[in-house]
C-alpha positions as CSV (number, residue, x, y, z in Angstrom):
1,X,-11.6,-1.4,-2.2
2,X,-11.9,-0.1,-6.1
3,X,-11.6,3.3,-7.0
4,X,-14.5,4.6,-8.8
5,X,-16.5,7.2,-10.9
6,X,-19.0,8.7,-8.2
7,X,-21.6,11.5,-8.6
8,X,-23.3,12.8,-5.2
9,X,-26.7,15.2,-5.1
10,X,-29.0,16.5,-2.2
11,X,-31.1,19.0,-1.4
12,X,-31.1,21.0,1.4
13,X,-31.9,17.9,4.6
14,X,-29.1,16.1,3.1
15,X,-26.7,18.7,2.7
16,X,-24.2,18.1,6.0
17,X,-25.0,14.1,5.8
18,X,-23.7,15.0,1.7
19,X,-20.3,16.8,2.7
20,X,-19.3,14.3,5.0
21,X,-20.7,11.4,2.5
22,X,-18.4,13.1,0.0
23,X,-15.0,13.7,2.3
24,X,-15.5,9.6,2.9
25,X,-15.6,8.9,-1.2
26,X,-12.5,11.4,-1.4
27,X,-10.4,9.7,1.3
28,X,-11.4,7.0,-0.4
29,X,-9.7,8.0,-2.8
30,X,-12.9,8.0,-5.9
31,X,-13.5,11.1,-8.3
32,X,-16.5,12.4,-6.8
33,X,-18.7,14.8,-9.0
34,X,-21.4,16.7,-6.6
35,X,-24.3,18.1,-8.0
36,X,-24.8,20.0,-5.5
37,X,-27.0,21.9,-3.8
38,X,-24.4,23.8,-1.8
39,X,-26.4,24.6,1.5
40,X,-28.6,24.3,3.5
41,X,-30.8,26.6,2.2
42,X,-34.4,25.0,0.4
43,X,-34.3,23.7,-2.9
44,X,-36.2,21.0,-4.5
45,X,-35.3,17.4,-4.1
46,X,-37.2,16.5,-7.8
47,X,-34.2,18.6,-9.6
48,X,-31.5,17.7,-8.1
49,X,-32.3,13.6,-7.7
50,X,-32.9,14.1,-11.7
51,X,-30.5,15.6,-12.3
52,X,-28.0,12.6,-10.1
53,X,-30.8,10.2,-12.2
54,X,-29.6,11.6,-15.6
55,X,-25.8,12.4,-14.6
56,X,-25.9,8.4,-13.5
57,X,-27.6,6.7,-16.3
58,X,-25.1,8.4,-18.8
59,X,-22.6,6.5,-17.7
60,X,-22.6,2.8,-17.2
61,X,-19.0,2.6,-15.0
62,X,-20.9,5.7,-12.5
63,X,-22.3,4.9,-9.9
64,X,-24.3,7.6,-7.5
65,X,-25.3,8.7,-3.5
66,X,-28.1,10.7,-2.9
67,X,-29.3,12.3,0.3
68,X,-32.2,13.9,1.1
69,X,-34.3,14.4,4.7
70,X,-35.1,10.7,4.1
71,X,-33.5,10.0,1.1
72,X,-37.0,8.6,-0.7
73,X,-37.9,11.6,-2.0
74,X,-34.8,12.3,-4.0
75,X,-34.4,8.0,-5.4
76,X,-38.2,8.4,-6.4
77,X,-37.0,12.1,-8.8
78,X,-33.4,9.9,-9.4
79,X,-35.9,6.6,-10.8
80,X,-38.2,8.6,-13.4
81,X,-35.1,8.6,-15.9
82,X,-34.2,5.5,-17.9
83,X,-31.4,3.4,-16.8
84,X,-30.9,4.7,-13.0
85,X,-32.3,2.7,-10.0
86,X,-32.7,4.3,-6.5
87,X,-32.8,2.3,-3.5
88,X,-33.2,3.8,-0.5
89,X,-31.7,2.1,2.7
90,X,-31.2,2.6,5.9
91,X,-28.6,-0.1,6.5
92,X,-26.2,-2.0,5.2
93,X,-27.8,-5.2,4.3
94,X,-30.4,-3.6,2.2
95,X,-27.0,-2.0,0.0
96,X,-25.5,-4.7,-0.5
97,X,-28.3,-6.6,-1.8
98,X,-29.3,-3.9,-3.6
99,X,-26.1,-4.1,-5.9
100,X,-26.4,-7.8,-5.7
101,X,-29.8,-8.6,-7.2
102,X,-31.8,-5.1,-8.0
103,X,-28.1,-3.6,-9.8
104,X,-29.0,-0.7,-8.2
105,X,-26.9,2.5,-8.9
106,X,-27.7,5.2,-6.8
107,X,-27.6,4.4,-2.8
108,X,-29.9,6.9,-1.7
109,X,-29.4,8.1,2.4
110,X,-32.1,9.8,4.9
111,X,-29.6,12.8,6.4
112,X,-32.6,12.6,9.5
113,X,-32.7,9.2,9.8
114,X,-29.4,7.3,9.9
115,X,-26.0,8.3,12.0
116,X,-22.6,8.5,10.0
117,X,-22.2,5.0,11.1
118,X,-24.9,3.6,9.3
119,X,-24.2,6.0,5.9
120,X,-20.5,5.4,6.4
121,X,-21.7,0.7,6.6
122,X,-24.1,1.6,3.8
123,X,-21.2,3.1,1.4
124,X,-19.7,0.4,1.8
125,X,-21.6,-2.3,1.3
126,X,-23.3,-0.6,-2.0
127,X,-19.7,0.0,-3.6
128,X,-18.3,-3.1,-2.3
129,X,-20.8,-5.5,-4.1
130,X,-21.0,-6.5,-7.9
131,X,-24.6,-7.2,-9.2
132,X,-25.0,-11.1,-9.8
133,X,-26.3,-11.1,-12.8
134,X,-27.7,-14.6,-12.9
135,X,-31.5,-15.1,-12.4
136,X,-31.6,-11.1,-11.0
137,X,-30.2,-10.6,-14.7
138,X,-34.4,-10.5,-16.3
139,X,-35.6,-8.3,-13.4
140,X,-34.0,-5.9,-13.8
141,X,-34.3,-6.3,-17.7
142,X,-37.7,-5.3,-17.7
143,X,-37.5,-2.0,-15.8
144,X,-35.0,-0.9,-19.6
145,X,-37.5,-3.1,-21.7
146,X,-40.9,0.4,-22.1
């Protein structure tokens, strides 16, 4: 697997899974940029999602991982940033397809909804799948056209 620069962020409800994902990524040799949160103390997912979206959108080579309780709120926040394309995934197939067809650059996971093995599969599929381009490119381009 190609070593990548990966930004990661979570709210309090995703902190435990974020810690595990960070370790998995570092063990695989990736450069991890941890944007917080740093504990299970209550914080706003919207702040961390936006920060992650801004970080990933600023570097075309970077990917991101967002984690909250459901994976939904933090993805919504990240997607408010032009150039960020966050997708909440519940299995490896979703993670593979969102990279291949949607050129997603942020994988969003829900700590309260998936276990460690599913999270690992999602992460693996997301990191090893490249955007197919072709017929999918014009659709992705429309996201950036406004």
